[in-house]
Backbone as numpy.savetxt, mean C-alpha at the origin, in Angstrom:
# Nx Ny Nz CAx CAy CAz Cx Cy Cz
3.60 -12.54 0.63 3.15 -11.49 2.29 3.62 -12.62 3.49
4.13 -11.93 4.38 3.96 -12.92 5.93 3.00 -12.16 6.66
1.90 -12.53 7.14 0.66 -12.04 7.96 1.85 -12.40 9.29
1.35 -11.05 10.70 1.78 -11.50 11.75 0.90 -10.77 12.54
0.37 -11.33 13.59 0.09 -10.14 14.87 0.62 -9.64 15.69
0.10 -8.58 16.36 0.87 -7.72 16.88 1.48 -8.45 18.14
0.60 -9.37 18.83 1.24 -10.22 19.45 2.52 -10.94 19.33
2.48 -11.25 17.91 4.21 -11.81 17.48 5.06 -10.83 17.05
4.70 -9.63 16.81 5.75 -8.49 16.82 6.13 -7.95 17.96
5.22 -8.09 18.93 5.53 -7.92 20.34 6.64 -8.69 21.04
6.44 -9.99 20.86 7.32 -10.90 21.73 8.64 -11.00 20.53
8.75 -11.15 19.68 9.61 -11.37 18.32 10.37 -10.02 17.47
10.19 -8.71 18.35 10.83 -8.04 17.09 11.99 -7.90 16.55
12.95 -8.11 17.58 14.29 -8.48 17.17 14.60 -9.31 16.15
13.70 -10.51 16.02 13.94 -11.45 14.74 12.78 -11.08 13.73
12.01 -9.97 14.14 11.03 -9.66 12.56 11.82 -8.51 11.64
12.28 -7.91 12.53 13.68 -6.52 12.27 15.08 -7.38 11.12
15.66 -8.41 12.01 16.39 -9.22 11.18 15.83 -9.36 9.68
14.49 -10.08 9.94 13.77 -10.91 8.57 13.98 -9.67 7.59
13.41 -8.67 7.95 12.94 -7.96 7.35 14.66 -6.90 6.95
15.29 -6.95 7.24 16.48 -6.64 6.96 17.33 -7.07 5.75
17.04 -8.52 6.06 16.90 -9.45 5.08 16.52 -9.39 3.95
15.35 -8.72 3.83 14.44 -8.52 2.94 13.10 -9.14 2.77
13.24 -9.32 3.56 11.40 -9.81 3.67 10.16 -9.03 4.34
9.25 -9.16 3.79 8.11 -7.95 4.87 7.21 -8.94 4.86
6.33 -8.37 5.67 5.72 -8.80 6.90 4.45 -7.61 7.34
2.96 -8.07 6.87 1.84 -7.58 7.00 1.20 -7.77 8.78
0.99 -6.67 9.33 0.69 -6.98 11.07 -0.80 -6.74 10.89
-1.24 -7.79 11.81 -2.83 -8.13 11.52 -3.23 -7.50 13.23
-4.63 -7.23 13.38 -5.37 -6.79 14.13 -6.25 -7.34 14.45
-7.18 -8.15 14.90 -8.28 -8.90 14.84 -8.67 -9.34 13.41
-7.96 -9.67 12.39 -8.10 -10.10 11.39 -7.76 -8.55 10.46
-7.50 -7.74 11.04 -7.71 -6.62 9.90 -6.12 -6.09 9.77
-5.65 -6.17 8.65 -4.24 -5.27 8.48 -4.02 -3.87 8.81
-2.83 -3.51 9.83 -3.11 -2.49 10.28 -1.70 -1.69 9.75
-0.69 -2.22 9.61 0.92 -1.90 9.07 1.76 -3.01 8.03
2.56 -2.24 7.97 3.47 -2.82 6.93 5.00 -2.88 7.79
6.02 -3.98 7.42 7.33 -4.05 7.67 7.98 -4.26 6.70
8.71 -3.62 5.78 9.31 -3.59 4.42 10.52 -3.25 4.77
11.74 -3.72 4.12 13.09 -3.59 3.86 13.39 -2.24 3.34
14.17 -1.69 4.13 14.41 -0.29 3.11 15.51 -0.80 1.68
16.06 -2.31 1.86 16.34 -2.66 0.30 15.81 -2.92 -0.13
14.33 -3.54 0.15 13.20 -3.21 -1.35 13.30 -2.10 -2.56
12.58 -2.69 -3.57 12.52 -1.68 -4.45 11.54 0.13 -3.86
11.67 0.96 -4.79 11.45 2.12 -4.31 9.89 2.02 -4.80
9.39 3.40 -4.87 7.74 3.77 -4.96 7.25 2.88 -5.83
8.25 3.50 -6.99 7.26 2.60 -8.76 7.58 1.09 -7.91
8.70 0.39 -7.59 8.17 -1.17 -7.14 6.73 -1.23 -6.28
6.88 -0.62 -5.20 5.47 -0.47 -4.51 4.47 -0.83 -5.07
4.44 0.33 -5.72 2.97 0.86 -6.59 2.79 -0.81 -7.25
3.85 -0.68 -8.05 3.43 -2.36 -9.35 2.61 -3.47 -8.12
3.28 -3.76 -7.08 2.98 -4.70 -5.97 1.53 -4.31 -5.56
1.57 -3.03 -5.12 0.12 -2.87 -4.76 -1.27 -3.04 -5.95
-0.20 -2.71 -7.51 -1.64 -2.65 -8.40 -2.04 -4.12 -8.47
-0.69 -4.98 -8.83 -0.99 -6.10 -9.08 -1.57 -6.74 -7.56
-2.14 -6.67 -6.52 -2.77 -7.30 -5.54 -3.84 -6.92 -5.52
-4.26 -5.90 -6.37 -5.31 -5.27 -6.17 -6.08 -5.82 -7.55
-5.19 -6.21 -8.18 -5.81 -6.63 -9.44 -6.38 -7.81 -9.03
-4.96 -8.76 -8.29 -5.26 -10.54 -8.36 -6.45 -10.49 -7.04
-7.29 -9.28 -6.00 -8.14 -9.64 -5.62 -9.05 -9.02 -6.30
-9.28 -8.87 -7.54 -10.72 -8.23 -8.15 -11.10 -7.08 -8.26
-10.43 -6.13 -7.08 -10.83 -5.03 -6.76 -11.15 -3.84 -8.02
-12.02 -3.46 -8.57 -12.31 -2.07 -9.68 -11.74 -1.04 -9.03
-10.74 -0.10 -9.25 -10.38 0.77 -9.00 -10.44 1.89 -10.25
-11.13 2.79 -9.98 -11.67 3.84 -11.52 -10.58 5.32 -11.02
-9.58 5.64 -11.98 -8.84 6.68 -11.02 -9.80 7.74 -10.93
-11.05 8.41 -11.60 -11.95 9.22 -12.09 -12.79 9.04 -10.16
-13.43 8.19 -10.07 -13.44 7.87 -8.73 -12.95 8.09 -7.41
-11.60 7.59 -7.68 -10.57 7.64 -6.40 -10.33 9.29 -6.47
-10.13 9.70 -6.97 -9.44 11.31 -7.31 -10.48 12.08 -7.30
-12.21 11.88 -7.83 -13.08 12.84 -7.73 -12.84 13.99 -6.39
-12.62 13.42 -5.20 -12.94 14.57 -4.33 -11.93 15.77 -4.17
-10.71 15.04 -4.97 -9.45 16.32 -4.71 -8.89 16.18 -5.86
-9.57 16.38 -7.18 -9.29 16.88 -8.33 -9.68 18.74 -8.13
-8.88 19.73 -8.82 -8.76 20.49 -9.02 -9.98 21.18 -9.94
-10.95 21.64 -9.25 -11.84 21.88 -10.85 -11.91 23.33 -11.52
-11.16 24.02 -10.84 -10.70 25.11 -11.84 -10.48 25.18 -13.09
-11.04 26.20 -13.88 -11.23 25.65 -15.45 -10.01 26.49 -16.03
-9.82 25.34 -16.90 -8.19 26.24 -17.59 -8.46 26.14 -19.14
-7.21 26.83 -19.71 -7.50 27.04 -21.42 -7.82 25.56 -22.30
-7.72 24.79 -21.75 -8.13 23.24 -22.08 -9.35 22.50 -21.33
-9.62 22.62 -20.30 -11.23 22.78 -19.93 -11.76 24.07 -19.46
-12.33 24.88 -20.20 -12.86 26.05 -20.21 -14.37 25.62 -19.24
-14.86 26.63 -18.44 -16.11 26.10 -17.84 -17.25 26.31 -18.55
-17.47 26.55 -20.01 -18.47 26.39 -20.18 -18.14 25.45 -21.46
-17.40 24.49 -21.07 -17.30 23.38 -22.22 -18.37 21.74 -21.59
């Protein structure tokens, strides 16, 4: 992953776009905080992006539990498989 600043991308936009077209990807930082990514449309689809994200999370030692992540958005409406009395 190539890290660049807003200043770098502003001054050299065409260069970075050509490099992205060739397959490179970049993360844009503002004050040491990542704010955006530039990726090539030739790069893999959503599954490849998800796998890369998962690999990065694992490499950084971040523990993500899906129950914690989706607790606020899950539909709690009772279903035959999960009736309200169970």
